[in-house]
MARDO-704928 format. One record per residue: residue in three letters; x, y, z of N, C-alpha, C in turn. Coordinates in steps of 0.2 Angstrom, whole numbers, padded with zeros to 4 digits. Layout:
# MARDO-704928
{node "ALA",{X,Y,Z},{X,Y,Z},{X,Y,Z}}
...
***
This chain:
# MARDO-704928
{node "UNK",{0003,-0007,0001},{0000,0000,0000},{0006,0006,0000}}
{node "UNK",{0002,0011,-0004},{0006,0018,-0005},{0006,0021,0003}}
{node "UNK",{0012,0024,0004},{0013,0028,0013},{0013,0034,0009}}
{node "UNK",{0005,0038,0009},{0005,0045,0007},{0008,0049,0010}}
{node "UNK",{0011,0048,0017},{0012,0052,0023},{0021,0054,0019}}
{node "UNK",{0023,0048,0018},{0030,0049,0014},{0032,0052,0009}}
{node "UNK",{0026,0052,0003},{0027,0059,-0002},{0024,0064,-0001}}
{node "UNK",{0021,0065,0004},{0017,0071,0006},{0018,0074,0010}}
{node "UNK",{0019,0081,0013},{0019,0083,0020},{0011,0083,0021}}
{node "UNK",{0009,0083,0029},{0002,0085,0031},{0000,0091,0029}}
{node "UNK",{0006,0095,0030},{0002,0101,0028},{-0001,0101,0020}}
{node "UNK",{0003,0099,0016},{0002,0101,0009},{-0004,0095,0008}}
{node "UNK",{-0005,0089,0008},{-0011,0085,0009},{-0016,0091,0012}}
{node "UNK",{-0016,0094,0016},{-0023,0096,0020},{-0023,0102,0015}}
{node "UNK",{-0020,0107,0015},{-0021,0112,0009},{-0022,0109,0002}}
{node "UNK",{-0022,0104,0000},{-0023,0102,-0008},{-0031,0099,-0006}}
{node "UNK",{-0033,0096,0000},{-0039,0093,0000},{-0045,0100,0000}}
{node "UNK",{-0042,0103,0005},{-0046,0108,0005},{-0046,0114,-0001}}
{node "UNK",{-0042,0114,-0007},{-0041,0119,-0010},{-0045,0115,-0016}}
{node "UNK",{-0042,0108,-0017},{-0047,0104,-0022},{-0054,0106,-0022}}
{node "UNK",{-0057,0105,-0015},{-0064,0105,-0012},{-0066,0110,-0015}}
{node "UNK",{-0062,0118,-0012},{-0067,0123,-0015},{-0068,0124,-0022}}
{node "UNK",{-0061,0122,-0027},{-0061,0122,-0033},{-0065,0119,-0036}}
{node "UNK",{-0069,0113,-0033},{-0072,0109,-0038},{-0081,0110,-0036}}
{node "UNK",{-0080,0115,-0029},{-0087,0118,-0027},{-0091,0125,-0033}}
{node "UNK",{-0083,0127,-0035},{-0086,0133,-0039},{-0088,0132,-0047}}
{node "UNK",{-0092,0135,-0048},{-0097,0134,-0054},{-0094,0137,-0059}}
{node "UNK",{-0089,0130,-0063},{-0086,0134,-0070},{-0089,0132,-0076}}
{node "UNK",{-0085,0130,-0080},{-0088,0128,-0087},{-0092,0121,-0084}}
{node "UNK",{-0085,0118,-0083},{-0090,0110,-0080},{-0095,0110,-0077}}
{node "UNK",{-0095,0113,-0073},{-0102,0113,-0068},{-0106,0117,-0070}}
{node "UNK",{-0106,0122,-0074},{-0111,0126,-0079},{-0115,0120,-0085}}
{node "UNK",{-0110,0117,-0086},{-0112,0111,-0091},{-0116,0106,-0089}}
{node "UNK",{-0115,0103,-0084},{-0118,0097,-0079},{-0126,0099,-0077}}
{node "UNK",{-0126,0105,-0076},{-0130,0110,-0073},{-0136,0109,-0077}}
{node "UNK",{-0134,0112,-0084},{-0139,0112,-0090},{-0140,0107,-0092}}
{node "UNK",{-0137,0101,-0093},{-0141,0096,-0094},{-0145,0094,-0090}}
{node "UNK",{-0142,0093,-0083},{-0148,0092,-0077},{-0154,0094,-0079}}
{node "UNK",{-0154,0099,-0079},{-0160,0105,-0080},{-0164,0105,-0085}}
{node "UNK",{-0162,0102,-0091},{-0164,0102,-0097},{-0167,0094,-0098}}
{node "UNK",{-0163,0090,-0096},{-0163,0080,-0096},{-0164,0077,-0092}}
{node "UNK",{-0165,0080,-0085},{-0165,0077,-0079},{-0157,0073,-0077}}
{node "UNK",{-0158,0072,-0072},{-0154,0067,-0068},{-0149,0064,-0074}}
{node "UNK",{-0148,0059,-0076},{-0147,0054,-0080},{-0142,0057,-0086}}
{node "UNK",{-0144,0062,-0088},{-0142,0067,-0093},{-0136,0069,-0089}}
{node "UNK",{-0136,0073,-0084},{-0131,0076,-0080},{-0126,0072,-0078}}
{node "UNK",{-0130,0066,-0075},{-0122,0061,-0074},{-0119,0059,-0079}}
{node "UNK",{-0121,0057,-0083},{-0119,0054,-0091},{-0112,0060,-0091}}
{node "UNK",{-0114,0067,-0092},{-0110,0073,-0094},{-0105,0073,-0088}}
{node "UNK",{-0105,0072,-0082},{-0102,0073,-0078},{-0097,0066,-0079}}
{node "UNK",{-0098,0059,-0081},{-0093,0055,-0084},{-0089,0058,-0090}}
{node "UNK",{-0092,0060,-0095},{-0086,0062,-0100},{-0081,0069,-0097}}
{node "UNK",{-0084,0072,-0093},{-0080,0078,-0091},{-0075,0075,-0087}}
{node "UNK",{-0076,0068,-0083},{-0070,0065,-0079},{-0066,0063,-0083}}
{node "UNK",{-0067,0059,-0090},{-0063,0056,-0093},{-0060,0062,-0097}}
{node "UNK",{-0061,0069,-0098},{-0057,0074,-0101},{-0052,0076,-0095}}
{node "UNK",{-0052,0075,-0090},{-0050,0077,-0085},{-0042,0074,-0084}}
{node "UNK",{-0044,0066,-0084},{-0037,0064,-0085},{-0033,0064,-0092}}
{node "UNK",{-0035,0067,-0096},{-0031,0069,-0101},{-0027,0075,-0099}}
{node "UNK",{-0030,0080,-0096},{-0027,0085,-0095},{-0022,0083,-0087}}
{node "UNK",{-0024,0077,-0084},{-0020,0074,-0078},{-0013,0072,-0081}}
{node "UNK",{-0015,0068,-0087},{-0009,0064,-0090},{-0004,0069,-0092}}
{node "UNK",{-0006,0074,-0094},{-0003,0080,-0099},{0001,0083,-0094}}
{node "UNK",{-0001,0085,-0088},{0003,0089,-0083},{0009,0085,-0080}}
{node "UNK",{0005,0078,-0079},{0012,0073,-0076},{0018,0073,-0081}}
{node "UNK",{0016,0074,-0087},{0023,0072,-0091},{0025,0079,-0093}}
{node "UNK",{0020,0084,-0093},{0022,0093,-0093},{0028,0096,-0088}}
{node "UNK",{0025,0094,-0083},{0029,0095,-0076},{0035,0093,-0075}}
{node "UNK",{0034,0086,-0076},{0040,0082,-0075},{0046,0085,-0080}}
{node "UNK",{0045,0085,-0086},{0048,0089,-0091},{0053,0096,-0088}}
{node "UNK",{0048,0099,-0087},{0050,0106,-0084},{0054,0105,-0078}}
{node "UNK",{0054,0101,-0074},{0058,0102,-0068},{0064,0098,-0068}}
{node "UNK",{0064,0095,-0074},{0071,0091,-0075},{0075,0098,-0079}}
{node "UNK",{0071,0101,-0083},{0075,0105,-0087},{0077,0113,-0082}}
{node "UNK",{0072,0114,-0078},{0074,0119,-0074},{0070,0122,-0069}}
{node "UNK",{0074,0120,-0062},{0071,0119,-0056},{0069,0129,-0054}}
{node "UNK",{0072,0134,-0057},{0069,0142,-0056},{0063,0141,-0059}}
{node "UNK",{0060,0137,-0063},{0054,0138,-0068},{0050,0135,-0064}}
{node "UNK",{0053,0129,-0063},{0046,0126,-0058},{0045,0130,-0054}}
{node "UNK",{0048,0132,-0051},{0048,0137,-0044},{0042,0141,-0045}}
{node "UNK",{0044,0147,-0051},{0040,0151,-0054},{0033,0151,-0056}}
{node "UNK",{0032,0144,-0057},{0025,0141,-0059},{0021,0139,-0054}}
{node "UNK",{0026,0140,-0048},{0021,0138,-0040},{0018,0146,-0039}}
{node "UNK",{0024,0150,-0040},{0021,0158,-0037},{0014,0158,-0042}}
{node "UNK",{0015,0158,-0049},{0010,0160,-0051},{0005,0156,-0052}}
{node "UNK",{0004,0150,-0048},{-0001,0146,-0049},{-0004,0148,-0042}}
{node "UNK",{-0002,0151,-0036},{-0003,0154,-0030},{-0008,0160,-0033}}
{node "UNK",{-0005,0164,-0038},{-0007,0169,-0041},{-0014,0169,-0044}}
{node "UNK",{-0014,0164,-0047},{-0019,0159,-0050},{-0026,0159,-0046}}
{node "UNK",{-0024,0155,-0040},{-0029,0156,-0034},{-0032,0160,-0033}}
{node "UNK",{-0028,0166,-0030},{-0031,0172,-0027},{-0036,0175,-0035}}
{node "UNK",{-0033,0175,-0041},{-0037,0176,-0045},{-0045,0173,-0046}}
{node "UNK",{-0045,0167,-0047},{-0051,0163,-0045},{-0056,0166,-0040}}
{node "UNK",{-0052,0166,-0035},{-0056,0168,-0028},{-0058,0175,-0029}}
{node "UNK",{-0055,0180,-0031},{-0056,0188,-0034},{-0063,0187,-0040}}
{node "UNK",{-0062,0182,-0044},{-0067,0182,-0050},{-0074,0179,-0046}}
{node "UNK",{-0074,0173,-0040},{-0079,0170,-0038},{-0083,0177,-0034}}
{node "UNK",{-0079,0180,-0030},{-0081,0186,-0027},{-0086,0192,-0031}}
{node "UNK",{-0085,0191,-0037},{-0086,0198,-0041},{-0091,0196,-0047}}
{node "UNK",{-0091,0189,-0047},{-0097,0186,-0054},{-0104,0186,-0051}}
{node "UNK",{-0108,0185,-0055},{-0115,0185,-0055},{-0116,0178,-0054}}
{node "UNK",{-0122,0175,-0050},{-0123,0168,-0050},{-0124,0165,-0054}}
{node "UNK",{-0119,0159,-0055},{-0118,0154,-0063},{-0125,0152,-0062}}
{node "UNK",{-0130,0152,-0058},{-0136,0148,-0060},{-0140,0152,-0065}}
{node "UNK",{-0137,0159,-0065},{-0142,0164,-0072},{-0140,0161,-0079}}
{node "UNK",{-0134,0158,-0079},{-0131,0156,-0086},{-0135,0149,-0086}}
{node "UNK",{-0137,0146,-0083},{-0140,0142,-0086},{-0147,0140,-0089}}
{node "UNK",{-0147,0137,-0094},{-0152,0139,-0102},{-0152,0132,-0103}}
{node "UNK",{-0161,0131,-0106},{-0163,0125,-0108},{-0158,0122,-0114}}
{node "UNK",{-0155,0116,-0117},{-0153,0114,-0121},{-0154,0109,-0127}}
{node "UNK",{-0154,0108,-0131},{-0156,0104,-0138},{-0155,0097,-0133}}
{node "UNK",{-0160,0091,-0134},{-0159,0084,-0131},{-0155,0079,-0134}}
{node "UNK",{-0150,0078,-0131},{-0144,0072,-0133},{-0145,0066,-0131}}
{node "UNK",{-0144,0061,-0135},{-0145,0054,-0134},{-0136,0051,-0127}}
{node "UNK",{-0138,0047,-0124},{-0131,0048,-0120},{-0123,0046,-0122}}
{node "UNK",{-0123,0043,-0127},{-0116,0044,-0130},{-0115,0050,-0134}}
{node "UNK",{-0118,0056,-0136},{-0118,0063,-0137},{-0115,0065,-0130}}
{node "UNK",{-0120,0065,-0127},{-0118,0068,-0120},{-0112,0066,-0117}}
{node "UNK",{-0110,0059,-0117},{-0103,0059,-0114},{-0098,0061,-0118}}
{node "UNK",{-0100,0060,-0126},{-0094,0064,-0129},{-0094,0071,-0129}}
{node "UNK",{-0098,0075,-0129},{-0097,0081,-0127},{-0096,0085,-0121}}
{node "UNK",{-0095,0079,-0115},{-0094,0082,-0108},{-0085,0081,-0109}}
{node "UNK",{-0084,0076,-0112},{-0077,0075,-0114},{-0073,0082,-0118}}
{node "UNK",{-0078,0082,-0124},{-0074,0089,-0128},{-0075,0094,-0122}}
{node "UNK",{-0079,0097,-0121},{-0081,0102,-0117},{-0073,0103,-0113}}
{node "UNK",{-0072,0097,-0108},{-0068,0099,-0106},{-0060,0098,-0107}}
{node "UNK",{-0059,0092,-0114},{-0053,0092,-0115},{-0050,0100,-0118}}
{node "UNK",{-0055,0101,-0122},{-0055,0108,-0126},{-0054,0115,-0125}}
{node "UNK",{-0054,0113,-0116},{-0056,0119,-0113},{-0048,0121,-0110}}
{node "UNK",{-0044,0127,-0114},{-0036,0129,-0112},{-0035,0130,-0105}}
{node "UNK",{-0043,0133,-0102},{-0042,0134,-0095},{-0039,0129,-0091}}
{node "UNK",{-0043,0123,-0091},{-0042,0118,-0087},{-0034,0117,-0089}}
{node "UNK",{-0031,0115,-0093},{-0023,0115,-0095},{-0020,0118,-0089}}
{node "UNK",{-0021,0125,-0091},{-0019,0130,-0087},{-0018,0129,-0080}}
{node "UNK",{-0023,0126,-0077},{-0026,0127,-0070},{-0021,0118,-0068}}
{node "UNK",{-0022,0115,-0071},{-0018,0108,-0070},{-0010,0110,-0069}}
{node "UNK",{-0007,0114,-0074},{-0002,0116,-0074},{0003,0120,-0067}}
{node "UNK",{-0004,0124,-0066},{-0002,0129,-0061},{-0001,0128,-0054}}
{node "UNK",{-0008,0123,-0054},{-0013,0122,-0048},{-0008,0114,-0045}}
{node "UNK",{-0007,0110,-0048},{-0003,0103,-0045},{0003,0105,-0041}}
{node "UNK",{0008,0109,-0044},{0015,0110,-0042},{0015,0112,-0036}}
{node "UNK",{0008,0115,-0032},{0010,0118,-0026},{0010,0114,-0021}}
{node "UNK",{0008,0107,-0021},{0008,0103,-0018},{0012,0097,-0017}}
{node "UNK",{0017,0099,-0021},{0022,0093,-0022},{0030,0094,-0021}}
{node "UNK",{0034,0089,-0020},{0040,0090,-0019},{0044,0090,-0025}}
{node "UNK",{0048,0093,-0028},{0050,0093,-0035},{0055,0089,-0034}}
{node "UNK",{0060,0090,-0032},{0064,0086,-0030},{0065,0079,-0027}}
{node "UNK",{0059,0077,-0026},{0057,0069,-0026},{0059,0065,-0033}}
{node "UNK",{0061,0057,-0031},{0061,0054,-0035},{0054,0052,-0038}}
{node "UNK",{0050,0051,-0032},{0042,0049,-0036},{0040,0056,-0038}}
{node "UNK",{0041,0061,-0041},{0036,0067,-0042},{0031,0065,-0048}}
{node "UNK",{0032,0063,-0052},{0026,0059,-0056},{0021,0055,-0053}}
{node "UNK",{0023,0052,-0048},{0018,0050,-0045},{0015,0053,-0039}}
{node "UNK",{0018,0059,-0038},{0014,0062,-0033},{0009,0065,-0037}}
{node "UNK",{0011,0070,-0044},{0007,0073,-0047},{0003,0069,-0050}}
{node "UNK",{0002,0061,-0052},{-0005,0059,-0053},{-0008,0058,-0049}}
{node "UNK",{-0005,0054,-0041},{-0010,0055,-0036},{-0016,0061,-0036}}
{node "UNK",{-0012,0067,-0033},{-0015,0074,-0035},{-0020,0074,-0041}}
{node "UNK",{-0020,0073,-0045},{-0022,0073,-0053},{-0029,0070,-0052}}
{node "UNK",{-0027,0064,-0052},{-0034,0057,-0051},{-0037,0059,-0044}}
{node "UNK",{-0035,0063,-0038},{-0039,0063,-0034},{-0044,0069,-0035}}
{node "UNK",{-0040,0076,-0037},{-0045,0081,-0039},{-0052,0079,-0046}}
{node "UNK",{-0048,0076,-0049},{-0053,0072,-0053},{-0058,0067,-0051}}
{node "UNK",{-0058,0063,-0049},{-0062,0059,-0043},{-0068,0064,-0039}}
{node "UNK",{-0063,0069,-0034},{-0069,0072,-0031},{-0073,0077,-0035}}
{node "UNK",{-0070,0079,-0040},{-0074,0084,-0045},{-0080,0080,-0048}}
{node "UNK",{-0078,0074,-0050},{-0084,0071,-0052},{-0090,0068,-0049}}
{node "UNK",{-0088,0068,-0042},{-0093,0065,-0037},{-0097,0071,-0038}}
{node "UNK",{-0095,0077,-0035},{-0099,0082,-0035},{-0102,0084,-0041}}
{node "UNK",{-0100,0082,-0047},{-0105,0085,-0052},{-0110,0079,-0052}}
{node "UNK",{-0108,0074,-0049},{-0113,0068,-0051},{-0119,0071,-0044}}
{node "UNK",{-0117,0073,-0039},{-0122,0073,-0034},{-0127,0080,-0037}}
{node "UNK",{-0121,0085,-0041},{-0127,0090,-0043},{-0130,0089,-0047}}
{node "UNK",{-0130,0084,-0051},{-0135,0082,-0056},{-0140,0079,-0055}}
{node "UNK",{-0138,0076,-0050},{-0144,0070,-0046},{-0149,0076,-0044}}
{node "UNK",{-0146,0081,-0039},{-0151,0086,-0036},{-0155,0090,-0040}}
{node "UNK",{-0150,0094,-0046},{-0155,0098,-0050},{-0161,0093,-0053}}
{node "UNK",{-0159,0087,-0055},{-0164,0084,-0058},{-0168,0085,-0056}}
{node "UNK",{-0168,0083,-0049},{-0174,0082,-0044},{-0179,0089,-0042}}
{node "UNK",{-0175,0093,-0042},{-0176,0101,-0039},{-0176,0107,-0043}}
{node "UNK",{-0176,0107,-0051},{-0175,0110,-0054},{-0178,0116,-0053}}
{node "UNK",{-0185,0117,-0053},{-0188,0121,-0051},{-0188,0126,-0044}}
{node "UNK",{-0186,0122,-0039},{-0186,0125,-0033},{-0178,0128,-0036}}
{node "UNK",{-0172,0126,-0038},{-0166,0129,-0040},{-0167,0136,-0041}}
{node "UNK",{-0171,0135,-0047},{-0171,0140,-0052},{-0176,0148,-0048}}
{node "UNK",{-0180,0147,-0044},{-0183,0151,-0041},{-0176,0154,-0033}}
{node "UNK",{-0174,0150,-0032},{-0170,0151,-0027},{-0162,0149,-0027}}
{node "UNK",{-0161,0155,-0031},{-0154,0156,-0033},{-0147,0158,-0029}}
{node "UNK",{-0151,0159,-0023},{-0148,0163,-0016},{-0140,0156,-0015}}
{node "UNK",{-0143,0151,-0013},{-0138,0146,-0012},{-0130,0146,-0016}}
{node "UNK",{-0133,0146,-0024},{-0127,0146,-0028},{-0123,0152,-0027}}
{node "UNK",{-0127,0159,-0026},{-0121,0165,-0026},{-0119,0165,-0018}}
{node "UNK",{-0121,0161,-0011},{-0117,0161,-0005},{-0114,0157,-0007}}
{node "UNK",{-0112,0152,-0010},{-0107,0145,-0010},{-0101,0148,-0014}}
{node "UNK",{-0104,0152,-0019},{-0097,0155,-0025},{-0093,0163,-0020}}
{node "UNK",{-0097,0166,-0016},{-0092,0169,-0012},{-0089,0166,-0006}}
{node "UNK",{-0090,0161,-0003},{-0087,0158,0002},{-0082,0155,-0003}}
{node "UNK",{-0085,0151,-0008},{-0077,0148,-0010},{-0072,0154,-0012}}
{node "UNK",{-0072,0159,-0015},{-0069,0166,-0018},{-0065,0167,-0011}}
{node "UNK",{-0066,0169,-0006},{-0062,0170,0001},{-0058,0165,0001}}
{node "UNK",{-0061,0158,0003},{-0056,0153,0003},{-0049,0152,-0001}}
{node "UNK",{-0052,0154,-0007},{-0047,0153,-0013},{-0043,0158,-0013}}
{node "UNK",{-0044,0164,-0012},{-0040,0169,-0011},{-0034,0169,-0005}}
{node "UNK",{-0038,0167,0002},{-0035,0164,0007},{-0030,0159,0006}}
{node "UNK",{-0031,0155,0002},{-0028,0148,0000},{-0021,0151,-0004}}
{node "UNK",{-0022,0156,-0008},{-0018,0158,-0012},{-0014,0161,-0008}}
{node "UNK",{-0013,0167,-0005},{-0011,0169,0000},{-0007,0165,0004}}
{node "UNK",{-0006,0161,0007},{-0004,0156,0012},{0002,0152,0007}}
{node "UNK",{-0002,0151,0003},{0004,0145,-0001},{0008,0150,-0005}}
{node "UNK",{0006,0155,-0008},{0011,0161,-0008},{0018,0163,-0004}}
{node "UNK",{0016,0161,0003},{0020,0163,0008},{0022,0158,0011}}
{node "UNK",{0021,0152,0010},{0023,0147,0013},{0029,0144,0009}}
{node "UNK",{0034,0142,0013},{0041,0141,0011},{0042,0134,0011}}
{node "UNK",{0043,0133,0004},{0043,0124,0003},{0050,0121,0003}}
{node "UNK",{0052,0114,0007},{0055,0111,0008},{0057,0106,0003}}
***
C-alpha cells in the first residue's frame, strides 16, 4: 500500500484537499454544463455528462504529469516560478468568484441528446478548454516535492484525486438539480452564497501558498 505520508507533508495534503474541494465546488464551465444538462434533460443526462468530464480531466492529468516532470528536469527555477504563478491564479479565481454573478443565471435549456452524445460532449467540453490545462499546470505544483524521485507519482495521485472528487460533486449536483429544478431556479441564493464563500477561501489559500516556504 502506498504510504502517502512519505510522499506528501501533512500540511500539503490538508491544503490540497481544502483547495481542491473549494475549486470543485466553484461553478465553472464544467459544472455549468452539467447543471444545464440536468435541468434540461434530468439527472441521468447530467450524470452521463459528468462522466464525460471525468474522462476529459484524465487527459489533462496525464498532460500535466508529463509536462511538469519535463519542466522540473530542465529548470528548477522555472518550476518555482510556476508555483508562484499558481498561487496568484488561485487568488485570481477567488476574486472572480466574489465579483461574478451567480452561475445559475447562465443555465439555459439545451437541445436533447442521447447518452453517447452527452458523454462525448462532456469529454470535448473539458479536453478542449485551455483554462483546464492552465489550471492543472499551475495548481498541482503547489503541493508536491519537485526534487522527489516520485514526482510523477505525486502529480498523478493529486490529479486523479482532484478528478474523482470533482466528478463525485458533479454527479451529486446532477442528481439534485434533476430532482429540484424548479426549486433551484426560484432560489439561486444558495449558489450565490456558496460562490462568495469559495472566493474568500481561494484568496486565503492563494496567499498562504505564496508565503509558505517549500522544503
